[in-house]
C-alpha positions in Angstrom: 110.0 125.9 89.8 110.0 123.1 87.7 107.4 120.4 88.4 108.8 117.1 88.9 106.6 114.0 87.6 107.0 110.8 89.2 104.6 107.6 88.4 102.2 106.7 90.5 101.4 102.5 91.0 98.6 101.0 92.9 99.0 97.5 94.8 96.5 95.3 96.7 97.9 94.3 100.1 96.4 92.5 103.2 96.7 95.6 104.8 94.2 97.4 102.2 95.4 98.8 98.7 98.3 100.8 98.5 100.2 103.8 96.5 103.1 103.5 95.5 105.1 107.0 94.0 108.7 106.6 92.0 111.1 108.7 90.5 111.7 108.2 86.8 115.0 106.6 88.6 113.1 104.3 90.1 113.5 105.7 93.4 110.6 105.5 95.9 109.7 108.3 97.0 106.4 108.0 98.5 104.1 104.9 99.8 100.7 104.8 101.7 97.4 104.0 101.7 95.0 104.5 99.4 92.5 105.1 102.0 95.3 108.2 103.1 96.1 109.3 99.7 95.0 112.8 100.7 97.5 112.6 103.5 100.4 111.3 101.0 99.3 114.4 98.8 99.8 116.5 102.2 103.0 115.2 102.7 104.6 115.5 99.4 103.7 118.7 99.4 105.6 119.6 102.8 108.6 117.5 101.3 108.6 119.1 97.8 106.6 122.5 97.6 102.6 123.0 96.8 102.2 122.3 92.9 105.7 121.3 92.9 104.8 117.5 91.4 102.4 115.8 90.0 101.4 112.2 89.8 101.3 110.2 86.4 99.5 106.5 87.1 100.8 103.7 85.2 99.9 100.4 84.7 103.6 98.4 84.4 104.8 97.0 87.4 108.1 98.5 88.5 110.5 96.8 91.2 109.2 98.6 93.7 105.6 97.4 93.5 106.9 93.5 93.0 109.4 94.3 96.1 106.4 95.4 98.4 104.1 92.7 96.9 106.8 89.7 97.8 107.5 91.7 101.4 103.9 90.9 102.0 103.8 87.4 100.4 106.8 87.3 103.4 109.7 88.1 101.5 111.7 90.1 104.6 114.4 91.0 102.5 112.7 92.5 99.3 112.1 96.1 100.3 115.6 96.3 102.3 117.6 97.5 99.1 114.8 99.5 97.8 116.0 103.1 96.6 114.4 105.7 98.0 114.9 109.6 98.0 113.5 112.1 100.4 113.3 116.1 100.6 113.8 116.4 104.3 115.1 118.2 106.0 118.7 116.5 107.7 117.2 114.9 110.7 114.4 114.1 108.8 116.8 112.1 106.4 119.0 111.0 109.4 115.9 109.4 111.1 114.9 108.1 108.2 118.2 106.3 106.9 118.4 105.0 110.4 114.5 103.3 110.4 116.3 101.2 107.0 118.8 99.2 109.7 116.3 97.9 112.0 115.5 94.6 110.8 112.2 93.0 110.4 110.7 91.2 113.5 112.5 94.0 116.2 111.4 97.5 117.3 112.8 99.9 119.4 111.7 103.1 121.1 111.7 106.2 120.4 114.3 107.5 123.0 116.1 104.7 121.9 116.2 105.7 118.6 116.9 109.3 119.5 120.1 108.1 121.8 121.3 105.5 118.5 121.3 108.4 116.3 123.0 110.9 118.6 120.5 113.3 119.9 119.3 111.6 123.6 117.3 114.3 123.9 115.3 114.7 120.8 113.0 111.6 121.0 109.9 114.0 120.3 111.5 115.0 117.1 112.3 111.8 116.7 108.9 111.3 117.1 107.1 113.7 114.6 110.4 112.6 111.7 108.9 109.1 112.3 104.9 111.1 111.3 106.7 113.0 108.7 108.0 109.7 106.9 106.4 109.9 103.2 107.7 106.3 102.6 105.7 103.8 104.6 106.9 100.4 105.5 110.5 100.8 102.5 110.9 103.2 105.7 109.9 101.2 108.7 108.2 103.9 110.7 106.2 100.7 112.2 109.0 99.2 114.0 109.7 102.3 116.3 107.5 102.0 119.5 106.9 103.2 123.0 109.4 103.6 126.1 107.1 101.4 128.0 106.6 98.8 124.5 103.0 100.1 123.4 102.2 100.3 119.7 101.7 104.1 120.7 100.6 106.4 117.5 101.0 104.9 113.6 99.9 107.4 110.2 98.8 104.6 108.5 96.6 104.2 112.0 96.8 101.2 114.8 95.3 98.3 113.5 97.7 98.1 110.5 100.9 98.9 112.9 100.0 95.5 114.5 99.2 93.2 111.8 102.7 94.4 110.1 104.8 93.6 113.4 103.0 90.4 113.8 103.4 89.8 109.8 107.1 90.7 110.4 107.8 88.4 113.8 105.7 85.1 112.0 108.4 85.6 109.0 111.4 86.6 110.9 113.5 84.0 112.1 114.4 85.1 116.0 117.1 81.9 116.2 119.6 84.0 114.3 121.9 86.3 116.8 123.6 87.5 113.4 122.4 90.5 111.8 124.5 92.7 109.1 123.6 96.0 110.3 125.5 95.0 113.8 121.6 94.9 116.1 121.9 93.7 119.6 119.9 90.1 119.0 116.1 91.2 120.5 113.5 88.3 121.1 110.4 90.0 120.8 107.0 88.0 122.7 103.6 88.7 123.2 102.7 89.9 126.3 100.2 87.2 127.8 97.6 90.6 129.2 97.6 91.8 125.4 98.2 89.2 122.7 97.9 92.2 120.0 100.9 93.8 121.9 104.7 93.2 121.0 107.2 93.3 124.1 110.6 93.6 123.6 113.3 92.7 126.5 114.1 95.7 128.1 117.8 96.0 128.0 118.7 99.1 126.2 120.1 98.4 122.4 123.8 99.8 122.4 125.0 101.6 119.5 125.5 99.6 116.1 129.8 98.9 115.9 
């Protein structure tokens, strides 16, 4: 099997230093935190095979790096159209593609996401696909929460998930009910009992038109 060479960049963010992996076509292959580099390497090996890729560290700033920096500066649209490529199963790729339709500032439960992709009984499989996502933030698995609106797990850690959701909530306008993907307007609110948890209204999501 030929070895693929991907580019590796490092970027400082409010959530810690991050790693960005891109290919020669400028598609994002992986995004993770520097302290979780071993996890990122394991996911890349899982998706591409052991010893199937090598990473070449670069100093120039790619479009992906500049877009991620803009996201952390408050531009929620900066990462929306970044090209990405993965090598997961067809089910995983379907979940990951659907995650990119969730607007910043909104959340969805695993069960609702499973129903939206036409697999209502596959909430657990959706959760496993979320956990195998190699492209943090750009493929926003942090926007998936428990049925009771608890944050549940996150590969980057719950503190980072909480920060990302709060960041998106602060930067996103909830007064605009329109959405380019037909996502129903949902108003997030902080609970009085736990200011760190984001909750959403209880009505289920509809399938996109």
